[in-house]
C-alpha positions in Angstrom: 239.5 51.3 266.7 240.3 50.0 263.2 237.4 52.1 261.7 238.6 55.2 263.6 242.1 54.7 262.3 240.9 54.3 258.8 238.7 57.4 259.1 241.7 59.5 260.4 243.9 58.1 257.6 241.4 59.0 254.9 240.3 62.4 256.1 243.7 63.8 256.7 244.3 66.3 253.9 240.7 66.9 252.9 238.7 70.1 253.4 235.4 70.6 255.1 232.6 73.2 254.6 233.7 75.1 257.6 235.9 74.9 260.7 235.4 71.6 262.6 233.4 70.0 259.8 234.3 66.7 258.3 236.3 66.9 255.0 234.4 66.1 251.8 235.3 65.9 248.2 232.8 68.8 247.3 234.6 71.2 249.7 238.1 69.9 248.9 237.6 70.8 245.2 236.2 74.2 246.2 239.2 74.8 248.5 241.7 73.8 245.8 240.0 76.0 243.3 240.1 79.0 245.7 243.8 78.3 246.6 244.6 78.1 242.9 242.8 81.3 242.1 244.6 83.2 244.9 248.0 81.6 244.2 248.3 80.0 247.7 248.3 76.3 246.7 252.0 76.0 247.5 251.2 76.7 251.2 249.4 73.4 251.5 250.6 69.8 251.3 249.4 68.6 248.0 250.4 65.0 248.8 247.9 64.9 251.7 245.2 66.2 249.5 245.9 63.7 246.8 245.9 60.9 249.4 242.5 62.0 250.7 241.0 62.1 247.2 242.5 58.8 246.0 241.6 57.0 249.2 237.9 57.6 248.5 237.8 55.7 245.2 236.0 52.4 245.4 236.7 49.1 243.5 233.8 49.8 241.1 235.5 53.1 240.1 233.1 55.3 241.9 234.1 57.8 244.7 232.7 58.2 248.1 232.1 61.9 249.0 233.6 61.2 252.4 234.1 58.4 254.9 230.4 57.9 255.4 230.0 56.2 252.0 227.6 58.2 249.8 228.3 57.6 246.1 227.4 60.2 243.4 228.8 61.1 240.0 229.3 64.6 241.5 232.1 63.1 243.6 233.8 61.5 240.5 233.9 64.9 238.9 235.2 66.6 242.1 237.9 63.9 242.4 239.0 64.2 238.8 239.0 68.0 238.9 240.9 68.3 242.1 243.6 65.9 240.9 243.8 67.7 237.5 244.3 71.1 239.2 247.1 69.5 241.3 248.7 67.8 238.2 248.2 64.4 239.8 245.3 62.9 237.7 247.3 59.7 237.0 247.2 58.8 240.7 243.6 57.6 240.7 242.2 54.7 238.6 241.0 56.8 235.7 239.7 54.0 233.6 237.6 52.6 236.5 236.2 56.1 237.1 235.2 56.5 233.5 233.6 53.1 233.6 231.4 54.1 236.5 230.3 57.2 234.8 229.3 55.3 231.7 227.2 53.0 233.8 225.3 56.1 235.0 224.2 56.9 231.4 220.5 56.5 230.7 218.5 55.6 227.6 218.0 59.3 226.8 221.8 59.8 226.5 222.0 61.9 229.7 223.4 60.9 233.1 222.2 60.4 236.7 223.9 60.3 240.1 224.2 56.5 240.2 223.4 53.7 237.8 219.7 53.7 237.1 219.1 57.2 238.6 217.1 59.8 236.8 218.8 62.0 234.2 219.6 65.5 235.6 221.3 68.5 234.2 223.7 68.9 237.1 224.8 65.3 236.9 225.2 65.6 233.1 227.7 68.5 233.7 229.6 66.4 236.2 229.8 63.4 234.0 230.6 65.3 230.8 233.2 67.4 232.8 234.8 64.3 234.2 235.0 62.7 230.8 236.5 65.9 229.4 239.2 65.8 232.1 239.9 62.1 231.3 240.0 62.8 227.6 237.2 60.4 226.9 234.4 62.5 225.3 234.4 60.2 222.3 232.4 57.8 224.5 229.4 60.1 224.6 226.7 60.2 221.9 226.9 63.9 221.5 223.9 64.1 219.2 221.5 62.4 221.6 222.9 64.2 224.6 222.8 67.5 222.8 219.2 66.9 222.0 218.4 66.2 225.7 220.2 69.2 226.9 218.7 71.6 224.3 215.3 70.4 225.3 215.9 72.0 228.7 215.3 75.4 227.3 211.8 76.7 228.0 209.6 79.4 226.4 211.0 82.0 228.9 214.5 81.3 227.5 215.7 79.8 230.8 216.9 76.3 231.2 215.7 73.6 233.6 217.5 70.6 235.0 215.0 67.9 234.0 211.6 67.7 232.2 208.6 69.4 233.7 210.6 71.6 236.1 210.9 75.4 236.3 213.8 77.3 234.7 216.6 78.2 237.0 219.6 80.5 236.4 222.0 77.9 237.8 221.3 75.7 234.8 222.6 78.5 232.7 225.9 77.0 233.8 225.2 73.2 234.3 223.3 72.8 231.0 225.1 75.4 228.9 228.5 74.4 230.0 227.7 70.8 229.1 226.5 71.9 225.6 229.7 74.0 225.3 231.9 71.0 226.1 230.3 68.7 223.6 230.2 71.4 220.9 226.4 71.9 220.8 225.9 75.3 222.5 224.6 76.7 219.2 221.6 74.3 219.6 219.8 76.7 222.0 218.5 80.3 221.6 221.4 82.2 223.2 219.6 85.6 223.0 216.6 84.3 224.9 218.8 82.8 227.6 220.7 86.0 228.0 217.4 87.9 228.5 216.3 85.3 231.1 219.5 85.6 233.1 219.5 89.5 233.0 215.8 89.5 234.1 216.8 87.5 237.2 219.3 90.3 238.3 218.3 92.6 241.1 218.6 96.2 240.0 219.5 97.5 243.5 222.0 94.9 244.7 223.3 93.6 241.4 223.0 89.9 242.4 221.1 87.2 240.6 218.2 85.0 241.7 217.1 81.6 240.5 214.5 83.3 238.4 212.9 86.7 237.9 211.3 88.1 241.1 213.0 85.8 243.6 215.7 86.7 246.2 219.3 86.9 245.0 222.1 84.8 246.4 225.8 84.2 245.8 225.2 80.7 244.2 222.9 82.0 241.4 225.0 85.1 241.0 228.1 83.0 240.3 226.3 80.8 237.8 224.5 83.7 236.2 227.8 85.5 235.5 229.4 82.2 234.4 226.6 81.6 232.0 226.9 85.1 230.6 230.6 84.5 230.1 229.9 81.3 228.1 227.4 83.3 226.1 230.1 85.7 225.1 229.5 88.7 227.3 232.5 90.9 226.5 232.7 92.6 229.9 233.4 89.3 231.7 236.6 87.2 231.7 236.5 84.1 229.6 235.5 81.1 231.7 236.5 77.5 231.2 233.4 75.4 230.8 234.8 72.3 232.5 236.3 73.8 235.7 234.2 77.0 236.1 237.4 79.0 236.5 239.0 81.8 234.4 240.5 80.4 231.2 243.7 82.3 231.8 244.2 80.3 235.1 243.7 77.0 233.3 246.1 78.1 230.5 248.7 79.1 233.1 248.6 75.7 234.7 248.7 74.0 231.2 245.8 71.7 232.1 244.6 69.8 229.1 240.8 69.6 228.9 239.0 68.0 226.0 236.3 70.3 224.4 234.6 69.4 221.1 234.5 72.3 218.6 235.7 74.9 221.2 235.0 77.8 218.9 231.2 77.0 218.4 
């Protein structure tokens, strides 16, 4: 009974992947982003959302994704980003969250999902993004991390998420956005990356695949376009490298996000 009462108390206010699904931080951030983009956030009870997010933080600073207890640096980013969009970042233990992220840093300067886990481009984005939101980018060795990230570019021009893996259009966001945040985006060959992304676009449907010749999907289409925006494609709206949302929306909300050398 006590476990059930605690579960109900925590989950009230969060969003699930679909109707009748349990709420999770991943989908809560997505929901808040969508509601913000469509100017419908005022129709929802922000206090309940904040209570859900804050209730998932653990004594070591990490966040559970949901009541089932999985810990991952992705969830720290989702928590920080959700609270930042709601203007309620001060309601979680920010210092403890930052401390957990730093314990997930590896010898190569990159980050994993938990302390001791393998470095991965997606986790780097989440950790760098969370530190940007917290205003703590000075805690990163940007030279070492910039080297690790720039090593993700392959001969094809595409980026991979970790050594010895194939390139994937989605890392045109995860890796490139991380480089943009720490002021090292000029360390890769942008022209080659643009060509890789465009080669992954289907000429008939317009969508993007993970790599040339594969089937297109909304996930890679989003990150292909987002990467092209970061690379300066003039036909696309300027995107914020931390929250993957139009910069005009972030400016309208007056959200302060730390970016090193934003004009590089």
